KOLLO-241860 format. One record per atom (N, C-alpha, C): residue number from 0; chain; atom name; x, y, z. Coordinates in pm, whole numbers, plus 32768, in hexadecimal, padded with zeros to 4 digits. Layout:
REM residues N
rogu, drenvex, rose, xx, yy, zz
NUM, A, CA, X, Y, Z;
...
END
This chain:
REM residues 183
rogu, drenvex, rose, xx, yy, zz
0, A, N, CB35, 169D, 223F;
0, A, CA, CBA8, 1638, 21F1;
0, A, C, CB9A, 15AE, 2236;
1, A, N, CBC1, 15CB, 22B4;
1, A, CA, CB78, 156D, 2324;
1, A, C, CB1B, 14E2, 22F3;
2, A, N, CAD8, 1522, 22D6;
2, A, CA, CA5F, 14D3, 22B6;
2, A, C, CA3C, 14A1, 222E;
3, A, N, CA87, 14E6, 21DC;
3, A, CA, CAC2, 1492, 214B;
3, A, C, CB20, 143B, 2155;
4, A, N, CB4C, 142D, 2180;
4, A, CA, CBB6, 13C8, 21B2;
4, A, C, CB86, 134E, 2215;
5, A, N, CB1B, 1350, 226D;
5, A, CA, CAB9, 130B, 2287;
5, A, C, CA4B, 12BE, 2201;
6, A, N, CA47, 131E, 21C3;
6, A, CA, C9EB, 1300, 213E;
6, A, C, CA43, 128F, 20E2;
7, A, N, CAB8, 12F0, 20CC;
7, A, CA, CB18, 1286, 2078;
7, A, C, CB3B, 11E4, 20BD;
8, A, N, CB5E, 11D8, 2132;
8, A, CA, CB93, 1191, 2183;
8, A, C, CAFF, 10FB, 216A;
9, A, N, CA5C, 1148, 216A;
9, A, CA, C9F6, 10E5, 2163;
9, A, C, C9FC, 10B3, 20D8;
10, A, N, CA1F, 1105, 20A9;
10, A, CA, C9F7, 10DE, 2006;
10, A, C, CA8E, 105C, 1FEA;
11, A, N, CAF1, 10A5, 2010;
11, A, CA, CB73, 1040, 1FEB;
11, A, C, CB4A, 0FC7, 203C;
12, A, N, CACC, 0FB3, 2086;
12, A, CA, CAC9, 0F29, 20CE;
12, A, C, CA48, 0EDE, 208A;
13, A, N, CA30, 0F37, 2048;
13, A, CA, C9C0, 0EFE, 1FCA;
13, A, C, C935, 0F16, 200A;
14, A, N, C90E, 0F5D, 207C;
14, A, CA, C890, 0FA6, 209A;
14, A, C, C82F, 0FE8, 2031;
15, A, N, C80F, 0F96, 1FE9;
15, A, CA, C79F, 0FA4, 1F82;
15, A, C, C736, 1034, 1F8C;
16, A, N, C723, 1034, 2032;
16, A, CA, C6DC, 1096, 205E;
16, A, C, C6CE, 114D, 201F;
17, A, N, C765, 1101, 2069;
17, A, CA, C7AD, 11C3, 2078;
17, A, C, C7B7, 11B8, 1FF1;
18, A, N, C7EF, 1175, 1FA1;
18, A, CA, C7FE, 11B9, 1F3C;
18, A, C, C7AB, 11A0, 1E99;
19, A, N, C71E, 1188, 1EDD;
19, A, CA, C68D, 11B0, 1EA8;
19, A, C, C67F, 122D, 1EDF;
20, A, N, C683, 126A, 1F48;
20, A, CA, C679, 12BD, 1F84;
20, A, C, C6C1, 1363, 1F19;
21, A, N, C741, 1302, 1F36;
21, A, CA, C794, 138C, 1EE6;
21, A, C, C762, 13BB, 1E57;
22, A, N, C75A, 134B, 1DFF;
22, A, CA, C6FD, 134E, 1D87;
22, A, C, C69C, 1383, 1DBB;
23, A, N, C653, 135C, 1DE4;
23, A, CA, C5EA, 13EF, 1DF9;
23, A, C, C5E6, 144B, 1E2F;
24, A, N, C64D, 1482, 1E83;
24, A, CA, C649, 14FC, 1E86;
24, A, C, C689, 1554, 1E1C;
25, A, N, C6ED, 14FB, 1DB1;
25, A, CA, C750, 1527, 1D80;
25, A, C, C6EF, 154C, 1CDB;
26, A, N, C6D7, 14DB, 1CA7;
26, A, CA, C6C6, 14E6, 1C1F;
26, A, C, C677, 1549, 1BE9;
27, A, N, C63F, 156B, 1C0D;
27, A, CA, C5C8, 1610, 1BA2;
27, A, C, C637, 1672, 1BA3;
28, A, N, C67C, 167A, 1C14;
28, A, CA, C6EC, 16D4, 1BFF;
28, A, C, C73B, 16D9, 1BBA;
29, A, N, C785, 1675, 1BD9;
29, A, CA, C805, 1634, 1B33;
29, A, C, C7C4, 1645, 1ADC;
30, A, N, C75C, 15ED, 1A99;
30, A, CA, C731, 15FB, 1A13;
30, A, C, C6FB, 1692, 19F9;
31, A, N, C6DA, 16D7, 1A66;
31, A, CA, C6BE, 176E, 1A0C;
31, A, C, C754, 17BD, 19F1;
32, A, N, C7AB, 1795, 1A59;
32, A, CA, C83B, 17C4, 1A56;
32, A, C, C86D, 17A3, 19D0;
33, A, N, C87C, 1724, 19A0;
33, A, CA, C8AC, 16C1, 1937;
33, A, C, C83E, 171D, 18A7;
34, A, N, C7CF, 1738, 18C4;
34, A, CA, C7A1, 1776, 1867;
34, A, C, C7A5, 17F6, 1835;
35, A, N, C7C7, 186A, 18A6;
35, A, CA, C7D3, 18E3, 1879;
35, A, C, C87B, 18F6, 183D;
36, A, N, C8C9, 1864, 184A;
36, A, CA, C947, 188B, 17DE;
36, A, C, C93E, 184F, 176D;
37, A, N, C8C9, 17DD, 1784;
37, A, CA, C8FD, 17A1, 16C0;
37, A, C, C88F, 17A2, 1680;
38, A, N, C7FC, 17DA, 16AD;
38, A, CA, C788, 1804, 1679;
38, A, C, C74C, 17B9, 1643;
39, A, N, C73A, 1712, 1670;
39, A, CA, C710, 16C3, 163E;
39, A, C, C6E0, 1643, 1698;
40, A, N, C65E, 163F, 1677;
40, A, CA, C629, 15C7, 16DB;
40, A, C, C68F, 153E, 1744;
41, A, N, C674, 1520, 168E;
41, A, CA, C6A1, 1479, 1698;
41, A, C, C722, 1464, 16D3;
42, A, N, C79F, 14B0, 1698;
42, A, CA, C820, 14BB, 16C6;
42, A, C, C817, 14F9, 173C;
43, A, N, C80E, 1545, 17A5;
43, A, CA, C7E4, 1557, 1817;
43, A, C, C79D, 14F9, 1889;
44, A, N, C739, 14BC, 1853;
44, A, CA, C728, 144C, 1881;
44, A, C, C778, 13C3, 18B2;
45, A, N, C797, 13C7, 184C;
45, A, CA, C82C, 1341, 1823;
45, A, C, C886, 137C, 18B1;
46, A, N, C8B0, 13CF, 18BD;
46, A, CA, C923, 13E2, 18C5;
46, A, C, C936, 13EB, 197A;
47, A, N, C89C, 141E, 1997;
47, A, CA, C874, 1403, 1A11;
47, A, C, C859, 13A0, 1A3A;
48, A, N, C825, 1337, 1A04;
48, A, CA, C806, 128D, 19F8;
48, A, C, C887, 1261, 1A17;
49, A, N, C8DD, 12A6, 1996;
49, A, CA, C959, 1218, 19BD;
49, A, C, C9B8, 124C, 1A12;
50, A, N, C9A9, 12DC, 1A72;
50, A, CA, C9E1, 12F5, 1AE2;
50, A, C, C9C8, 129E, 1B62;
51, A, N, C919, 1285, 1B7B;
51, A, CA, C920, 124F, 1BBA;
51, A, C, C92A, 1194, 1BC5;
52, A, N, C933, 1194, 1B35;
52, A, CA, C978, 1117, 1B2E;
52, A, C, C9FF, 10C9, 1B65;
53, A, N, CA2C, 1164, 1B11;
53, A, CA, CAEA, 114C, 1B62;
53, A, C, CAF8, 113C, 1C00;
54, A, N, CA7D, 11AE, 1C3D;
54, A, CA, CAB7, 11C1, 1CAD;
54, A, C, CA93, 1127, 1CFB;
55, A, N, CA26, 1106, 1CCB;
55, A, CA, C9F8, 106E, 1D2A;
55, A, C, CA4F, 100D, 1CFA;
56, A, N, CA62, 1003, 1C87;
56, A, CA, CAE3, 0F88, 1C2D;
56, A, C, CB64, 0F8B, 1C6B;
57, A, N, CB7A, 0FFB, 1C93;
57, A, CA, CC17, 1008, 1C95;
57, A, C, CC3F, 1055, 1D2F;
58, A, N, CBAA, 1013, 1D7E;
58, A, CA, CB8F, 108E, 1E09;
58, A, C, CC17, 1020, 1E60;
59, A, N, CC61, 0FC0, 1E82;
59, A, CA, CC92, 0F8F, 1EB2;
59, A, C, CD12, 0FBC, 1E8F;
60, A, N, CD6C, 0FE0, 1E27;
60, A, CA, CDF3, 101F, 1E1F;
60, A, C, CDD4, 10BF, 1DFC;
61, A, N, CD79, 10FA, 1E1C;
61, A, CA, CD3D, 116D, 1E1A;
61, A, C, CD64, 11D3, 1E89;
62, A, N, CDCA, 1240, 1E64;
62, A, CA, CE00, 1290, 1EE7;
62, A, C, CDFB, 133B, 1EBD;
63, A, N, CD84, 1344, 1F2E;
63, A, CA, CD6B, 13E7, 1EF9;
63, A, C, CDA8, 1426, 1F6E;
64, A, N, CDCB, 147C, 1F45;
64, A, CA, CE34, 14BB, 1FAC;
64, A, C, CDE2, 157F, 1FB0;
65, A, N, CD7F, 1597, 1F74;
65, A, CA, CD05, 160B, 1F8D;
65, A, C, CCA0, 15E0, 1FB6;
66, A, N, CC23, 1649, 1FAF;
66, A, CA, CBBC, 1631, 1FDE;
66, A, C, CB48, 15E7, 1F6B;
67, A, N, CACE, 1578, 1F88;
67, A, CA, CA9A, 1568, 1F28;
67, A, C, CA7F, 1581, 1EB7;
68, A, N, CA30, 1617, 1ED5;
68, A, CA, CA05, 168A, 1E69;
68, A, C, CA75, 1695, 1E0D;
69, A, N, CADD, 16D0, 1E6B;
69, A, CA, CB85, 1707, 1DED;
69, A, C, CB82, 1655, 1D80;
70, A, N, CB88, 15E3, 1DD0;
70, A, CA, CBB0, 159F, 1D7D;
70, A, C, CB3E, 159B, 1CF4;
71, A, N, CAB4, 1577, 1D2C;
71, A, CA, CA6A, 1555, 1CD3;
71, A, C, CA6F, 15AB, 1C43;
72, A, N, CA5A, 1646, 1C8E;
72, A, CA, CA75, 16A9, 1C12;
72, A, C, CAD9, 16B2, 1BDD;
73, A, N, CB45, 168B, 1C10;
73, A, CA, CBD0, 16B0, 1BBA;
73, A, C, CBD4, 1637, 1B51;
74, A, N, CBA8, 15C8, 1B59;
74, A, CA, CB8B, 154B, 1B0E;
74, A, C, CB57, 1583, 1AA5;
75, A, N, CAE3, 15B3, 1A94;
75, A, CA, CA74, 159D, 1A61;
75, A, C, CAAC, 1619, 19F1;
76, A, N, CAF7, 16AF, 1A4E;
76, A, CA, CB24, 16F3, 19F0;
76, A, C, CB5A, 16C9, 19A3;
77, A, N, CBE8, 1680, 19B5;
77, A, CA, CC59, 1638, 196E;
77, A, C, CC0C, 15F2, 192B;
78, A, N, CBCA, 157F, 1930;
78, A, CA, CB7C, 153A, 18AD;
78, A, C, CB24, 15B6, 1856;
79, A, N, CAE2, 1604, 18A2;
79, A, CA, CAAE, 1634, 1837;
79, A, C, CAFC, 1688, 17B9;
80, A, N, CB3F, 16C8, 17FB;
80, A, CA, CBC9, 170F, 17B4;
80, A, C, CC0F, 16B3, 1749;
81, A, N, CC18, 1637, 1769;
81, A, CA, CC66, 15D6, 1729;
81, A, C, CBE8, 15B2, 165D;
82, A, N, CBA6, 15BF, 16B8;
82, A, CA, CB39, 157E, 1667;
82, A, C, CB26, 1620, 15F7;
83, A, N, CB2C, 1661, 1638;
83, A, CA, CB14, 171B, 15CF;
83, A, C, CB9A, 1712, 158A;
84, A, N, CBF9, 16E4, 15A2;
84, A, CA, CC9B, 16E3, 155E;
84, A, C, CC90, 1680, 14F1;
85, A, N, CC52, 1601, 151E;
85, A, CA, CC1E, 157E, 14B4;
85, A, C, CBCC, 15C5, 1427;
86, A, N, CB71, 1637, 1483;
86, A, CA, CB02, 1662, 13FF;
86, A, C, CB6E, 16BE, 1393;
87, A, N, CBBB, 1702, 1401;
87, A, CA, CC1F, 1762, 1398;
87, A, C, CC51, 1725, 1345;
88, A, N, CCA1, 16A1, 1359;
88, A, CA, CCE2, 165E, 12FD;
88, A, C, CCA6, 164E, 12A2;
89, A, N, CC3C, 160B, 12C2;
89, A, CA, CBE4, 15CE, 1243;
89, A, C, CBB8, 1616, 11D8;
90, A, N, CB83, 16C5, 1200;
90, A, CA, CB62, 171D, 11BF;
90, A, C, CBD7, 174A, 1182;
91, A, N, CC72, 1744, 11C6;
91, A, CA, CCBC, 1787, 1158;
91, A, C, CCEB, 1703, 110F;
92, A, N, CCDB, 1687, 10DB;
92, A, CA, CCDF, 164A, 10A3;
92, A, C, CC89, 1649, 102C;
93, A, N, CC32, 165D, 1043;
93, A, CA, CB83, 1686, 0FFD;
93, A, C, CBB3, 16DF, 0FBA;
94, A, N, CBD8, 1740, 0FF5;
94, A, CA, CC23, 17C9, 0F9B;
94, A, C, CC95, 17BF, 0F1E;
95, A, N, CCE5, 175B, 0F49;
95, A, CA, CD14, 175D, 0F11;
95, A, C, CD13, 170C, 0E8C;
96, A, N, CCEC, 16E7, 0E99;
96, A, CA, CC99, 165F, 0E0C;
96, A, C, CC40, 16B3, 0DD2;
97, A, N, CBFE, 1705, 0E27;
97, A, CA, CB99, 1752, 0D9E;
97, A, C, CBE8, 17BC, 0D83;
98, A, N, CC2B, 17F4, 0DAC;
98, A, CA, CC8F, 1863, 0D8C;
98, A, C, CD00, 1861, 0D08;
99, A, N, CD22, 17E7, 0CEE;
99, A, CA, CD6B, 17E0, 0C78;
99, A, C, CD1F, 17D1, 0BE6;
100, A, N, CD8A, 182A, 0B96;
100, A, CA, CD45, 1852, 0B1D;
100, A, C, CD2C, 17EE, 0AE1;
101, A, N, CC88, 17E3, 0AA9;
101, A, CA, CC66, 178F, 0A4D;
101, A, C, CC5C, 17EE, 09D0;
102, A, N, CCA9, 178C, 0980;
102, A, CA, CCBE, 17B8, 08EE;
102, A, C, CC59, 1759, 0888;
103, A, N, CC13, 17D3, 081A;
103, A, CA, CBC4, 179A, 07D8;
103, A, C, CC17, 171E, 0768;
104, A, N, CBD3, 16B9, 076B;
104, A, CA, CC06, 1664, 0732;
104, A, C, CC09, 1675, 067D;
105, A, N, CC7E, 167D, 0658;
105, A, CA, CC87, 1658, 05B1;
105, A, C, CC7E, 1604, 058D;
106, A, N, CC4E, 1589, 05B5;
106, A, CA, CC4E, 1509, 0579;
106, A, C, CBCE, 14F3, 04F0;
107, A, N, CB66, 14F5, 053B;
107, A, CA, CAE2, 14E1, 04FB;
107, A, C, CA82, 153D, 053F;
108, A, N, CA2E, 156E, 0473;
108, A, CA, C9D4, 15E3, 0496;
108, A, C, C964, 1594, 050D;
109, A, N, C92D, 14F8, 0524;
109, A, CA, C901, 14DC, 059F;
109, A, C, C93A, 14FE, 0613;
110, A, N, C9BB, 14FA, 0634;
110, A, CA, CA07, 150B, 06CF;
110, A, C, C9D3, 15A5, 06ED;
111, A, N, CA13, 160E, 0659;
111, A, CA, CA07, 1691, 0669;
111, A, C, C971, 16B6, 06B6;
112, A, N, C908, 1696, 063D;
112, A, CA, C87A, 169F, 067C;
112, A, C, C855, 1699, 0717;
113, A, N, C87B, 15EE, 0725;
113, A, CA, C84F, 15D2, 07BA;
113, A, C, C89F, 1646, 0809;
114, A, N, C90A, 163E, 07EB;
114, A, CA, C971, 16A3, 0857;
114, A, C, C8E6, 1745, 087A;
115, A, N, C8CF, 1776, 07EA;
115, A, CA, C884, 180D, 07EC;
115, A, C, C7FA, 17DF, 0855;
116, A, N, C7BF, 1775, 0839;
116, A, CA, C759, 173F, 086A;
116, A, C, C772, 175A, 091B;
117, A, N, C7E9, 1731, 093F;
117, A, CA, C7FB, 16EC, 09C9;
117, A, C, C829, 179D, 09FA;
118, A, N, C85B, 1818, 09A0;
118, A, CA, C87B, 1896, 09D1;
118, A, C, C7F9, 18E3, 09BA;
119, A, N, C7BA, 18BE, 09A0;
119, A, CA, C722, 18F5, 0996;
119, A, C, C6D2, 18D1, 0A13;
120, A, N, C6C9, 1851, 0A48;
120, A, CA, C693, 1806, 0A98;
120, A, C, C6C0, 188B, 0B2C;
121, A, N, C75D, 186E, 0B1B;
121, A, CA, C785, 189F, 0B7A;
121, A, C, C755, 1940, 0BB2;
122, A, N, C759, 1983, 0B1E;
122, A, CA, C741, 19FE, 0B3D;
122, A, C, C6A3, 1A2E, 0B5B;
123, A, N, C64E, 19E9, 0B22;
123, A, CA, C5C2, 19FA, 0B38;
123, A, C, C5AC, 19C8, 0BBF;
124, A, N, C5E5, 1923, 0BE7;
124, A, CA, C5FD, 1938, 0C9F;
124, A, C, C623, 19AD, 0CEB;
125, A, N, C684, 19EF, 0CC2;
125, A, CA, C6D3, 1A5F, 0D09;
125, A, C, C66B, 1AD6, 0D1B;
126, A, N, C5F7, 1AFD, 0CA1;
126, A, CA, C5B2, 1B65, 0C8A;
126, A, C, C53C, 1B55, 0D0C;
127, A, N, C4FC, 1ADB, 0D14;
127, A, CA, C4BE, 1A86, 0D54;
127, A, C, C4CC, 1AB3, 0DFB;
128, A, N, C558, 1AD8, 0E2A;
128, A, CA, C582, 1ABE, 0E9D;
128, A, C, C54D, 1B5E, 0EFD;
129, A, N, C54C, 1B4A, 0F7E;
129, A, CA, C4F5, 1BB9, 1009;
129, A, C, C563, 1C23, 0F8E;
130, A, N, C54C, 1CAF, 0FAD;
130, A, CA, C5D2, 1D15, 0F9E;
130, A, C, C640, 1CF0, 1009;
131, A, N, C623, 1CF9, 107D;
131, A, CA, C6BB, 1D04, 10DA;
131, A, C, C6E6, 1C87, 109A;
132, A, N, C6B9, 1C14, 108F;
132, A, CA, C6F8, 1B73, 1073;
132, A, C, C759, 1B8F, 1004;
133, A, N, C707, 1BDF, 0F7F;
133, A, CA, C774, 1C02, 0F21;
133, A, C, C7E7, 1C64, 0F19;
134, A, N, C78D, 1CA8, 0F62;
134, A, CA, C820, 1D19, 0F7E;
134, A, C, C894, 1CC9, 0FB4;
135, A, N, C86B, 1C79, 102C;
135, A, CA, C8D2, 1C4D, 1069;
135, A, C, C918, 1BC9, 1014;
136, A, N, C8D6, 1BA1, 0FCD;
136, A, CA, C91A, 1B26, 0F5A;
136, A, C, C963, 1B97, 0EEC;
137, A, N, C958, 1C09, 0EEA;
137, A, CA, C9AE, 1C3D, 0E6A;
137, A, C, CA1F, 1CA6, 0ECB;
138, A, N, CA2A, 1CCF, 0F1F;
138, A, CA, CA77, 1CB6, 0F67;
138, A, C, CAF8, 1C59, 0F91;
139, A, N, CA98, 1C00, 0F96;
139, A, CA, CB30, 1B9F, 0FA3;
139, A, C, CB5E, 1B59, 0F4B;
140, A, N, CAEA, 1B25, 0ED4;
140, A, CA, CB29, 1AEE, 0E54;
140, A, C, CB69, 1B4D, 0E0A;
141, A, N, CB2E, 1BA6, 0DBC;
141, A, CA, CB47, 1C18, 0D8E;
141, A, C, CBB4, 1C7B, 0DA0;
142, A, N, CB98, 1CA5, 0E0E;
142, A, CA, CBFA, 1D11, 0E39;
142, A, C, CC8A, 1CD0, 0E9F;
143, A, N, CC6C, 1C51, 0EDA;
143, A, CA, CCE5, 1C0D, 0F16;
143, A, C, CCCC, 1C42, 0FAC;
144, A, N, CC72, 1C72, 0FF6;
144, A, CA, CC96, 1CA1, 103F;
144, A, C, CC64, 1C08, 10CB;
145, A, N, CCB5, 1C28, 1120;
145, A, CA, CC9D, 1BD0, 11A4;
145, A, C, CC1F, 1BEF, 1206;
146, A, N, CBE8, 1B7F, 1232;
146, A, CA, CB76, 1B64, 127F;
146, A, C, CB88, 1BD4, 12E2;
147, A, N, CC07, 1BE4, 1311;
147, A, CA, CC04, 1C22, 139A;
147, A, C, CC00, 1CD7, 137A;
148, A, N, CC1B, 1CEC, 12E4;
148, A, CA, CC1D, 1D6C, 12AC;
148, A, C, CB99, 1D80, 129B;
149, A, N, CB76, 1D36, 1271;
149, A, CA, CAC8, 1D4C, 1223;
149, A, C, CA6A, 1D51, 12AC;
150, A, N, CA6F, 1D13, 130A;
150, A, CA, CA4C, 1D22, 1378;
150, A, C, CA39, 1DD2, 13A1;
151, A, N, CAB5, 1DE2, 13CD;
151, A, CA, CADB, 1E66, 13F7;
151, A, C, CA79, 1EE0, 1371;
152, A, N, CAA4, 1EDB, 1306;
152, A, CA, CA87, 1F05, 1295;
152, A, C, C9B5, 1F15, 12B7;
153, A, N, C982, 1EA4, 12EB;
153, A, CA, C915, 1EB1, 12EB;
153, A, C, C8AC, 1EB9, 135C;
154, A, N, C92C, 1EBD, 13C8;
154, A, CA, C913, 1EC1, 1423;
154, A, C, C8AE, 1E18, 146D;
155, A, N, C8BA, 1DF4, 1456;
155, A, CA, C8A2, 1D4D, 1497;
155, A, C, C90C, 1CFF, 14B9;
156, A, N, C8CB, 1C84, 14DF;
156, A, CA, C93D, 1C38, 150D;
156, A, C, C96C, 1BD7, 14B9;
157, A, N, CA03, 1B88, 14DB;
157, A, CA, CA04, 1B32, 1488;
157, A, C, C9D3, 1AC2, 148D;
158, A, N, C9AB, 1A8D, 14CF;
158, A, CA, C955, 1A1E, 14C4;
158, A, C, C8EC, 1A54, 1464;
159, A, N, C88E, 1A94, 144B;
159, A, CA, C856, 1ACF, 1422;
159, A, C, C86F, 1AC4, 135D;
160, A, N, C8EB, 1B0E, 136F;
160, A, CA, C93C, 1AE2, 1318;
160, A, C, C95E, 1A8E, 12CD;
161, A, N, C95C, 1A29, 130F;
161, A, CA, C97E, 197B, 12F7;
161, A, C, C91B, 1960, 12DF;
162, A, N, C88E, 194F, 131D;
162, A, CA, C81A, 1944, 130D;
162, A, C, C800, 195B, 129F;
163, A, N, C7E8, 19C0, 1260;
163, A, CA, C7C6, 19F7, 11E0;
163, A, C, C803, 19CC, 1175;
164, A, N, C8A1, 1997, 1192;
164, A, CA, C8D8, 195E, 112B;
164, A, C, C8CA, 18C0, 111B;
165, A, N, C894, 1896, 115F;
165, A, CA, C86E, 17ED, 1198;
165, A, C, C810, 17C2, 1129;
166, A, N, C7AE, 1845, 1159;
166, A, CA, C71C, 1839, 10CF;
166, A, C, C726, 187A, 1080;
167, A, N, C758, 18CE, 1048;
167, A, CA, C760, 18E3, 0FD5;
167, A, C, C7B3, 183D, 0F75;
168, A, N, C837, 180E, 0FB7;
168, A, CA, C864, 17B3, 0F74;
168, A, C, C817, 1724, 0F8F;
169, A, N, C7AD, 1722, 0FC1;
169, A, CA, C746, 16BD, 0FF0;
169, A, C, C6EC, 16CA, 0F76;
170, A, N, C6BD, 173E, 0F5D;
170, A, CA, C657, 176C, 0EE6;
170, A, C, C690, 173E, 0E4F;
171, A, N, C702, 174C, 0E45;
171, A, CA, C76A, 175A, 0DC7;
171, A, C, C764, 16D7, 0DB6;
172, A, N, C7B9, 1668, 0E2B;
172, A, CA, C78E, 1603, 0E00;
172, A, C, C735, 1589, 0DE0;
173, A, N, C6B2, 15BA, 0E30;
173, A, CA, C63C, 15AD, 0E03;
173, A, C, C61A, 159E, 0D62;
174, A, N, C62F, 161D, 0D38;
174, A, CA, C5F3, 1657, 0C9F;
174, A, C, C661, 15DC, 0C6E;
175, A, N, C6CA, 15F2, 0C78;
175, A, CA, C750, 1584, 0BFE;
175, A, C, C710, 152D, 0BFA;
176, A, N, C723, 14FC, 0CAC;
176, A, CA, C6D0, 1442, 0C92;
176, A, C, C60B, 1446, 0C33;
177, A, N, C5E4, 149B, 0C59;
177, A, CA, C586, 14B6, 0BF4;
177, A, C, C582, 1499, 0B45;
178, A, N, C626, 14FF, 0B3B;
178, A, CA, C62C, 14DE, 0A88;
178, A, C, C65A, 143A, 0A7A;
179, A, N, C6AB, 145B, 0AC2;
179, A, CA, C700, 13C5, 0A9B;
179, A, C, C6EA, 135E, 0AAE;
180, A, N, C65B, 1353, 0AE3;
180, A, CA, C610, 12DC, 0AF3;
180, A, C, C5DD, 12E3, 0A81;
181, A, N, C553, 131F, 0A89;
181, A, CA, C525, 1349, 09FD;
181, A, C, C54C, 1335, 0978;
182, A, N, C5F1, 134A, 0971;
182, A, CA, C610, 1325, 08D7;
182, A, C, C626, 127E, 08E7;
END
């Protein structure tokens, strides 16, 4: 702890070499820690890089009351969890939008035909999904199960359920975009 106080004092005073040593010592393990929470390379790298950027930028006003390692890991954990929560909010919004009931328009035969074509595209796309992904999608969308419940029933992590749903939505979006751009 005393060594950490000395290190922070040197960084606070603008000692770039000490800062670089801390960066080299902790960057990889902090990245791996962020990756273990998020499961994605780029956001994990960005979180750790941002941490070191802020550490250097705000070094003069920074008050660290615990060990250097605890401070760095705590900061990465908090940012990674915030990132995951942000993704969850986006997913919930996307699900709300996608779960709205779409009724077959009764205006014109052309609109009814387009709706049927779109419905066929969605069904064909779902049929091409790997079995587990399709099962997760059906459990969530057709049975109304929550991610946590699906994860427990299938003995997989919630992150796996989220990843599979995200992939399904991406594939559906791509197929629908192909249809709408071809029209």
